[in-house]
C-alpha positions as CSV (number, residue, x, y, z in Angstrom):
1,M,-29.7,4.3,17.0
2,V,-29.8,1.2,19.0
3,V,-29.5,-2.1,17.0
4,I,-29.6,-5.8,17.8
5,R,-26.8,-7.5,15.8
6,L,-24.2,-10.2,15.7
7,A,-20.8,-9.8,17.2
8,R,-18.2,-12.3,16.0
9,G,-16.1,-14.4,18.3
10,G,-14.4,-17.8,18.1
11,A,-11.3,-18.9,16.3
12,K,-10.3,-18.8,12.7
13,N,-12.6,-21.1,10.7
14,R,-14.7,-21.7,13.9
15,P,-17.1,-18.7,14.1
16,F,-19.2,-18.0,17.1
17,F,-21.6,-15.1,17.3
18,N,-23.0,-13.2,20.3
19,I,-26.3,-11.5,19.7
20,V,-25.9,-8.1,21.3
21,V,-27.7,-4.8,21.8
22,T,-25.5,-1.9,20.9
23,D,-25.3,1.6,19.5
24,S,-25.0,1.5,15.7
25,R,-21.9,3.7,15.8
26,N,-19.9,1.1,17.8
27,R,-17.6,-1.4,16.1
28,R,-19.0,-4.8,15.2
29,D,-17.1,-6.6,18.0
30,G,-16.8,-3.5,20.3
31,R,-18.7,-2.2,23.2
32,F,-22.3,-3.3,23.7
33,I,-25.2,-2.5,26.0
34,E,-26.5,-6.1,26.6
35,R,-25.8,-9.6,25.4
36,V,-29.2,-11.2,24.6
37,G,-28.1,-14.6,23.2
38,F,-25.7,-16.5,20.9
39,Y,-25.5,-18.2,17.6
40,N,-23.2,-21.1,16.8
41,P,-23.3,-21.9,13.1
42,V,-20.9,-24.9,13.3
43,A,-22.8,-26.6,16.1
44,N,-23.2,-30.4,15.8
45,E,-26.4,-32.3,16.8
46,R,-25.4,-32.4,20.5
47,Q,-24.7,-28.7,20.8
48,E,-27.1,-25.9,21.1
49,R,-27.2,-23.8,17.9
50,V,-29.1,-20.7,19.0
51,R,-30.2,-19.3,22.3
52,L,-32.1,-16.1,22.7
53,A,-33.5,-14.3,25.7
54,M,-36.8,-13.5,24.0
55,D,-38.1,-11.3,26.9
56,R,-35.1,-9.0,26.5
57,V,-35.3,-9.0,22.7
58,N,-39.0,-8.0,22.9
59,Y,-38.1,-5.3,25.4
60,W,-35.4,-3.8,23.2
61,T,-37.6,-3.9,20.1
62,G,-40.4,-2.4,22.1
63,V,-38.3,0.7,23.0
64,G,-37.2,1.2,19.4
65,A,-34.1,-1.0,18.7
66,Q,-33.7,-2.1,15.1
67,V,-33.0,-5.7,14.3
68,T,-30.4,-6.6,11.5
69,E,-31.4,-9.0,8.7
70,A,-29.2,-11.8,10.1
71,V,-30.7,-11.6,13.6
72,A,-34.2,-11.3,12.1
73,K,-33.7,-14.6,10.4
74,L,-32.6,-16.2,13.7
75,L,-35.7,-14.7,15.5
76,K,-37.9,-16.1,12.8
77,Q,-36.3,-19.6,13.1
78,Q,-36.7,-19.4,16.9
79,K,-40.4,-18.6,16.7
80,V,-41.1,-21.4,14.3
81,A,-39.2,-23.9,16.5
82,A,-41.2,-22.8,19.6
């Protein structure tokens, strides 16, 4: 099954997440099909917190990709902000 989920990056105590499309059997930070955005939970006012390529997210969900709960929250926030 193809899923859209967060892949953790960044340093210790400074998390940074890539939003990726991957096979559900792959490791959390392992191989992925496509990177569709990022999420920076520790961003300050001058930095961008979330960026999503909504056309790619819509494409992948349209062909059957499942969205995790965390990414679903970010999508909901992005739609409210737009």
